[in-house]
C-alpha positions as CSV (number, residue, x, y, z in Angstrom):
1,M,30.0,-39.5,88.3
2,K,28.8,-35.5,87.8
3,S,30.4,-32.8,87.2
4,K,30.5,-29.7,89.3
5,P,28.5,-27.3,87.4
6,T,31.3,-24.0,87.3
7,S,29.8,-20.7,88.9
8,P,30.4,-17.3,86.9
9,R,32.8,-16.4,89.1
10,S,35.2,-18.6,88.0
11,T,34.0,-18.4,84.2
12,K,34.9,-14.7,84.6
13,F,38.3,-15.3,85.8
14,V,39.6,-17.7,82.8
15,L,38.2,-15.2,80.7
16,L,39.8,-12.9,82.5
17,R,43.3,-14.5,82.9
18,W,43.1,-16.2,78.5
19,T,42.3,-12.4,77.8
20,L,45.7,-11.2,79.3
21,L,47.8,-14.3,78.5
22,G,46.3,-13.4,74.8
23,G,47.3,-9.6,75.2
24,F,50.8,-10.6,76.1
25,M,51.9,-13.0,73.7
26,F,51.0,-10.0,71.0
27,L,52.5,-7.7,72.4
28,L,55.9,-10.3,73.0
29,L,55.6,-10.3,69.3
30,A,54.4,-7.0,67.9
31,V,56.6,-4.6,70.1
32,P,60.0,-6.9,67.8
33,L,58.3,-6.9,65.1
34,Y,57.7,-3.3,65.1
35,L,61.4,-2.4,66.0
36,T,63.0,-4.8,62.9
37,L,59.9,-2.5,60.7
38,T,60.8,0.7,61.1
39,T,65.0,0.5,62.3
40,Q,66.8,2.8,59.5
41,F,69.5,0.8,57.5
42,P,72.1,2.9,58.5
43,T,73.7,5.5,56.0
44,D,77.4,5.4,54.7
45,E,78.5,8.3,56.7
46,E,77.2,6.5,59.8
47,L,78.9,3.5,59.0
48,V,82.6,5.0,58.2
49,A,82.2,7.3,61.0
50,F,81.5,4.4,63.7
51,F,84.4,3.1,62.9
52,K,86.7,5.5,62.3
53,E,85.9,6.2,65.9
54,K,86.3,2.2,67.0
55,K,89.1,1.4,64.3
56,P,92.2,1.5,67.5
57,G,89.8,-0.7,69.3
58,F,88.3,-2.6,66.1
59,Q,92.7,-3.4,65.8
60,Q,93.7,-3.9,69.5
61,L,90.6,-6.7,69.0
62,R,91.8,-7.7,65.6
63,E,95.8,-8.5,67.7
64,E,94.6,-10.1,70.3
65,L,92.7,-12.9,68.7
66,A,95.6,-13.3,66.3
67,K,97.5,-14.1,69.7
68,E,95.1,-17.1,70.7
69,P,95.1,-20.7,68.6
70,D,94.0,-21.4,65.7
71,S,91.2,-24.0,67.4
72,I,90.1,-20.8,68.7
73,R,88.0,-18.9,66.0
74,G,85.9,-16.1,68.0
75,F,84.5,-14.4,71.1
76,S,81.2,-13.5,72.0
77,Q,80.7,-11.2,75.0
78,T,79.5,-14.9,77.2
79,Q,80.7,-16.8,74.3
80,V,84.4,-18.8,72.5
81,L,83.7,-20.2,69.2
82,L,86.0,-23.2,68.3
83,S,86.8,-24.6,64.8
84,G,84.5,-27.0,63.6
85,G,81.8,-25.1,62.3
86,P,79.5,-22.1,63.2
87,G,77.3,-23.3,65.9
88,N,80.5,-24.8,67.7
89,W,80.1,-22.1,70.5
90,V,81.4,-23.2,73.7
91,S,82.4,-22.1,77.6
92,P,85.6,-20.1,78.4
93,N,85.8,-22.2,80.6
94,K,85.4,-25.0,78.1
95,A,87.5,-23.8,75.4
96,G,90.2,-23.6,77.8
97,V,90.3,-19.3,77.8
98,T,90.9,-18.2,81.5
99,P,88.5,-16.2,83.5
100,S,91.3,-13.2,82.9
101,R,91.7,-13.3,79.5
102,F,88.3,-14.1,78.6
103,E,87.7,-10.7,80.4
104,E,89.6,-8.9,78.8
105,F,87.9,-10.0,75.8
106,Q,84.6,-8.9,77.6
107,Q,86.5,-5.2,78.1
108,L,87.7,-4.5,74.6
109,M,84.3,-5.9,73.6
110,A,81.9,-3.5,75.7
111,A,84.6,-0.7,75.0
112,N,84.1,-0.9,71.4
113,E,80.7,-2.2,71.2
114,V,80.7,-5.1,69.5
115,D,78.9,-8.2,69.7
116,F,80.9,-10.7,68.7
117,L,84.7,-11.2,66.5
118,W,85.7,-14.2,65.1
119,R,88.1,-15.6,61.8
120,Q,87.1,-16.8,58.7
121,G,90.0,-18.2,56.8
122,N,91.8,-15.0,55.9
123,M,89.2,-11.7,57.8
124,V,88.5,-11.1,60.6
125,L,85.1,-9.8,61.2
126,I,83.3,-7.3,63.9
127,R,80.0,-7.4,64.3
128,A,80.1,-3.7,66.7
129,G,77.4,-1.2,66.7
130,F,74.9,-0.6,63.8
131,S,76.3,-4.5,62.5
132,G,73.6,-5.5,64.6
133,W,70.5,-4.7,61.7
134,G,68.9,-7.4,60.7
135,S,69.0,-11.4,61.9
136,A,71.0,-14.3,61.8
137,T,68.8,-15.7,59.3
138,K,67.1,-12.7,57.7
139,G,67.0,-8.9,56.6
140,P,70.8,-7.2,55.6
141,R,73.7,-8.0,57.5
142,L,76.7,-5.5,58.0
143,C,80.2,-6.4,60.1
144,Y,83.7,-4.7,59.8
145,V,85.8,-6.6,58.2
146,Y,89.9,-6.6,58.2
147,T,92.0,-8.8,55.1
148,T,95.0,-8.3,53.1
149,V,93.7,-10.3,50.1
150,P,91.2,-7.5,48.8
151,P,87.8,-9.4,48.6
152,H,85.6,-9.5,45.4
153,H,82.7,-7.3,44.7
154,Q,84.1,-3.9,46.1
155,V,81.7,-1.3,46.2
156,Q,82.3,2.7,47.1
157,E,78.5,3.2,48.2
158,L,76.5,0.3,50.3
159,I,73.1,2.7,48.7
160,Q,73.7,1.0,45.4
161,I,72.6,-2.2,47.3
162,R,69.8,-0.1,48.8
163,E,68.8,0.9,45.8
164,E,69.1,-2.3,44.0
165,K,71.7,-0.5,41.9
166,Y,74.6,-3.3,42.1
167,Q,74.2,-6.3,39.9
168,M,76.0,-9.5,40.7
169,P,75.9,-13.0,40.2
170,E,72.7,-14.8,41.9
171,H,74.2,-16.6,45.1
172,D,72.9,-18.6,48.2
173,W,73.4,-14.9,50.3
174,H,75.1,-12.3,48.4
175,L,78.1,-10.0,49.7
176,V,79.6,-6.7,49.1
177,Y,82.4,-5.0,51.1
178,K,83.0,-0.8,50.9
179,P,86.9,-0.3,51.5
180,L,87.5,1.8,54.2
181,G,91.7,1.6,54.1
182,D,94.6,0.1,55.7
183,H,93.1,-3.4,55.0
184,W,89.6,-2.4,56.6
185,Y,85.5,-3.3,54.6
186,I,82.2,-3.0,55.5
187,R,80.8,-6.1,54.5
188,L,77.1,-6.4,53.7
189,I,74.8,-9.3,53.7
190,W,71.6,-10.3,51.9
């Protein structure tokens, strides 16, 4: 069976389609990379000012999370984190959270620019505002932390970390805490 010869018009169409697709894929990868590389790390002053503005809302979220059973570790804008592992995110319905209760959390979180909050041991962690800088697997990450047990590796200025002046033991993850008062801290992990 002989194949049909392709017309010059169909060849041009295929080339145009692949060129457009390639350009789109390049932009899809290049734009997020550019934004990640050009985003400035927030200053200590910016982080503290944001915290001072949002502290009453953070406190309310912390208190509301404390009312939840131990089986519920945290909330995002769309899901509930159950105890038992870091990837144990489920729908509110599956977690047994009523729609009205979940909506309360969504509204409080949105009003305070909170991406998610969760319990980790004796800490309540809140990712909000600038704290989304970095990603789950690469780059520094920030969050606001409430704990009555003073954490190890406290620094007065996070700039110490960015200038690599702070020395600490070698670990898989590095954690430092900047005290904010009233048992609140900024946690930097890298």
